[in-house]
C-alpha positions as CSV (number, residue, x, y, z in Angstrom):
1,M,-15.1,-6.5,0.3
2,P,-14.7,-2.9,-1.5
3,A,-18.1,-1.1,-1.7
4,H,-19.0,-1.5,-5.2
5,V,-18.5,-5.5,-5.0
6,G,-20.4,-6.0,-2.5
7,R,-23.2,-3.2,-4.1
8,R,-22.9,-5.4,-6.9
9,A,-23.6,-8.9,-5.1
10,I,-26.8,-7.2,-3.4
11,D,-28.3,-6.5,-6.8
12,A,-27.6,-9.5,-8.0
13,S,-29.6,-11.2,-5.3
14,L,-32.2,-9.0,-5.7
15,T,-32.4,-9.2,-9.2
16,A,-32.8,-13.1,-8.4
17,S,-35.1,-12.6,-5.8
18,L,-37.5,-11.0,-8.6
19,V,-36.9,-13.9,-11.1
20,F,-37.8,-16.4,-8.4
21,V,-41.0,-14.5,-7.8
22,S,-42.0,-14.4,-11.4
23,I,-41.0,-18.1,-11.6
24,G,-43.5,-18.8,-8.8
25,S,-46.4,-17.3,-10.1
26,G,-45.8,-18.5,-13.4
27,L,-45.4,-22.0,-12.5
28,F,-49.0,-21.8,-10.8
29,L,-50.7,-19.2,-13.7
30,P,-51.7,-22.4,-16.0
31,L,-53.1,-24.2,-12.8
32,S,-54.7,-21.5,-11.0
33,L,-58.3,-22.4,-13.0
34,V,-58.1,-26.2,-13.2
35,F,-56.0,-26.6,-10.0
36,F,-58.9,-27.4,-7.8
37,V,-61.5,-28.5,-10.2
38,E,-58.8,-31.8,-10.6
39,L,-58.0,-32.4,-6.8
40,T,-61.3,-31.3,-5.3
41,D,-65.3,-32.4,-5.6
42,I,-66.1,-29.0,-5.2
43,R,-68.5,-28.0,-7.8
44,L,-67.3,-25.6,-10.6
45,S,-70.1,-23.1,-10.0
46,M,-69.1,-23.4,-6.4
47,L,-65.2,-22.7,-7.1
48,G,-66.3,-19.5,-9.1
49,V,-67.9,-18.1,-5.9
50,L,-65.1,-19.1,-3.3
51,V,-62.1,-17.8,-5.7
52,G,-64.6,-14.5,-6.7
53,L,-65.1,-13.7,-2.7
54,A,-61.8,-14.8,-1.7
55,G,-60.2,-12.1,-4.5
56,F,-62.3,-9.4,-2.7
57,T,-60.6,-9.9,0.6
58,S,-57.6,-8.3,-1.1
59,V,-59.2,-5.2,-2.5
60,P,-58.6,-2.7,0.6
61,V,-54.9,-3.9,0.6
62,P,-53.4,-1.4,-1.7
63,A,-55.0,1.6,0.5
64,V,-52.9,0.4,3.7
65,A,-49.9,-0.8,1.8
66,G,-48.1,2.8,0.7
67,R,-48.7,4.1,4.7
68,L,-47.5,0.6,6.3
69,A,-44.6,1.2,3.7
70,D,-43.9,4.5,4.9
71,R,-43.8,3.3,8.5
72,Y,-42.3,0.0,8.3
73,G,-40.2,-0.1,5.0
74,A,-41.3,-1.0,1.6
75,R,-38.6,-3.9,2.0
76,R,-40.2,-5.4,4.9
77,L,-43.5,-5.6,3.3
78,V,-42.4,-7.2,0.4
79,L,-41.0,-9.7,2.1
80,V,-44.2,-10.3,4.3
81,A,-46.1,-10.5,0.7
82,Q,-43.4,-13.0,-0.4
83,G,-43.8,-15.1,2.7
84,I,-47.6,-15.2,2.4
85,Q,-47.5,-16.4,-0.8
86,A,-45.2,-19.1,-0.1
87,L,-47.2,-20.1,2.7
88,A,-50.3,-19.9,0.3
89,Y,-48.9,-22.2,-2.3
90,L,-48.1,-24.7,0.3
91,G,-51.7,-24.7,1.7
92,Y,-52.6,-25.2,-2.0
93,A,-51.2,-29.0,-1.4
94,F,-53.3,-29.8,1.4
95,A,-56.6,-27.7,0.6
96,R,-59.7,-30.1,-0.5
97,D,-62.6,-28.8,1.3
98,P,-64.6,-25.5,0.5
99,L,-63.5,-23.4,4.2
100,S,-59.6,-24.6,3.2
101,V,-59.9,-23.5,-0.7
102,F,-61.4,-20.2,0.0
103,A,-58.6,-19.9,2.8
104,V,-55.5,-20.1,0.9
105,T,-57.0,-18.4,-2.5
106,A,-57.9,-15.6,0.1
107,I,-54.0,-15.7,1.5
108,M,-52.6,-15.7,-2.2
109,S,-55.1,-12.7,-3.8
110,I,-53.4,-10.9,-0.5
111,G,-50.3,-11.7,-0.6
112,G,-49.8,-11.2,-4.5
113,R,-51.6,-7.3,-4.0
114,L,-49.5,-6.6,-1.1
115,F,-46.1,-7.7,-3.2
116,W,-47.4,-5.5,-6.5
117,S,-48.0,-2.9,-4.2
118,T,-44.9,-2.3,-2.5
119,I,-42.0,-4.2,-4.7
120,F,-41.6,-1.0,-6.9
121,A,-41.1,1.4,-3.6
122,A,-38.9,-1.3,-2.4
123,L,-36.7,-0.9,-5.7
124,A,-36.8,2.9,-5.6
125,D,-35.6,3.1,-2.1
126,H,-32.9,0.4,-3.4
127,A,-32.2,2.5,-6.2
128,Q,-31.8,5.6,-4.2
129,D,-32.0,8.3,-7.1
130,G,-31.0,8.8,-10.5
131,P,-31.5,6.8,-13.6
132,R,-30.6,3.8,-11.4
133,Q,-34.6,3.6,-10.5
134,Q,-35.7,3.8,-14.1
135,H,-33.3,0.6,-14.7
136,W,-34.5,-1.3,-11.7
137,F,-38.6,-1.0,-12.9
138,A,-37.0,-2.2,-16.2
139,L,-35.2,-5.1,-15.2
140,A,-38.6,-6.1,-12.5
141,N,-40.5,-5.9,-15.8
142,I,-38.1,-7.9,-17.2
143,A,-37.9,-10.3,-14.5
144,R,-41.5,-10.8,-14.4
145,T,-42.0,-11.4,-17.8
146,A,-39.1,-13.9,-18.5
147,G,-40.1,-15.6,-15.0
148,V,-43.8,-15.9,-16.1
149,A,-42.4,-17.6,-19.3
150,A,-40.1,-20.3,-17.7
151,G,-42.7,-21.0,-15.3
152,G,-44.9,-21.4,-17.9
153,I,-43.2,-23.7,-19.9
154,I,-42.0,-26.0,-16.8
155,T,-45.8,-26.3,-15.8
156,G,-46.6,-27.3,-19.8
157,I,-43.9,-29.7,-19.7
158,A,-45.0,-31.5,-16.2
159,L,-48.7,-31.6,-17.2
160,T,-47.6,-34.4,-19.8
161,V,-46.9,-36.7,-16.6
162,P,-50.4,-38.6,-16.2
163,G,-51.9,-38.2,-12.6
164,T,-53.0,-35.2,-10.2
165,G,-49.9,-35.7,-8.4
166,V,-48.0,-33.6,-10.4
167,Y,-50.3,-30.8,-9.4
168,I,-49.3,-31.0,-5.9
169,V,-45.5,-31.1,-7.2
170,L,-45.9,-27.6,-8.8
171,A,-48.0,-26.3,-6.2
172,L,-44.9,-27.1,-3.6
173,L,-42.0,-26.0,-6.2
174,A,-43.9,-22.5,-6.4
175,A,-43.8,-22.5,-2.6
176,G,-40.2,-23.5,-3.2
177,C,-39.8,-20.5,-5.4
178,L,-41.1,-18.0,-3.2
179,T,-38.9,-19.4,-0.2
180,A,-36.1,-18.7,-2.0
181,S,-37.0,-15.4,-3.0
182,V,-37.3,-14.1,0.6
183,L,-33.9,-15.9,1.2
184,L,-32.6,-13.9,-1.8
185,M,-34.3,-10.5,-0.8
186,L,-32.7,-10.7,2.6
187,P,-29.2,-9.2,2.0
188,V,-30.9,-6.2,0.5
189,A,-29.8,-3.1,1.9
190,Q,-32.5,-1.6,4.4
191,S,-34.4,1.1,3.3
192,R,-33.4,4.9,3.6
193,E,-35.4,6.4,6.4
194,R,-37.5,8.8,4.9
195,A,-37.8,12.6,6.0
196,R,-40.7,13.3,7.7
197,I,-42.5,16.4,5.6
198,S,-45.0,18.7,7.6
199,G,-48.6,17.9,6.6
200,A,-47.6,14.3,5.2
201,S,-50.9,13.2,6.6
202,H,-52.6,14.9,4.2
203,A,-50.6,13.5,1.4
204,Q,-53.5,10.9,0.1
205,G,-56.0,13.9,-0.5
206,T,-53.5,16.2,-2.2
207,V,-52.8,12.9,-4.9
208,L,-56.5,12.6,-5.2
209,R,-56.6,15.8,-6.4
210,D,-54.0,15.7,-9.2
211,G,-56.6,15.1,-12.2
212,R,-53.5,13.8,-14.4
213,F,-52.8,10.9,-11.6
214,L,-56.4,10.4,-11.6
215,G,-56.9,10.1,-15.4
216,L,-54.1,7.6,-15.3
217,L,-55.6,5.7,-12.2
218,S,-58.9,5.7,-14.1
219,T,-57.4,4.4,-17.4
220,N,-55.1,1.8,-15.5
221,V,-58.8,0.6,-13.8
222,V,-60.1,-0.1,-17.2
223,F,-57.0,-2.4,-18.5
224,A,-57.3,-4.2,-15.3
225,I,-61.0,-5.0,-15.9
226,S,-60.6,-5.6,-19.3
227,T,-57.7,-8.2,-18.5
228,L,-59.4,-10.0,-15.6
229,L,-62.9,-10.2,-18.1
230,W,-60.7,-11.9,-20.8
231,A,-58.9,-14.2,-18.3
């Protein structure tokens, strides 16, 4: 197989993987606030506490994701994140008591945060250098928007079916989408080896002394808080 044909096949597989991740998220996004309300007898106030505490379990993930990506490769962590989310969606179909609800919600939160902490590094490794990086970053956002929209439409149509069984079907379908995304990610080339730079262990401190970076980080924090408050 010519090199450029193989490259195109791998690019197509990566793109499809991104689409399936987004469709899986889109399928479940409209259900995230009502899934356990409909399928369990847990009080709404208790569900709020469980989901909130589960979200806190993933707070440290971004702090360690970068170091793990440097050591093991971002692509491997993306695969792990996709697998974690697939297991979480599968668990949603069976979680009915407070402990299991907390567990699957925490697993989902950790998987999602790990994915978005490493996917762009994996894309940069795949694109290597040059304008292809911007191309893949843009493509990832397009795939996310289109996939979430498609998943939301499918869920909206599915919920016209009476009964709670449709919730289980949608959770299993989301798990299937994440499993497909893992399989489609497998052919993607391994991340390139990074050259070790003297003093790299202090790189995080250097970044945190960058005023422009801290300004951008603070702005993103405000946007994130605003989005969560609105949701």
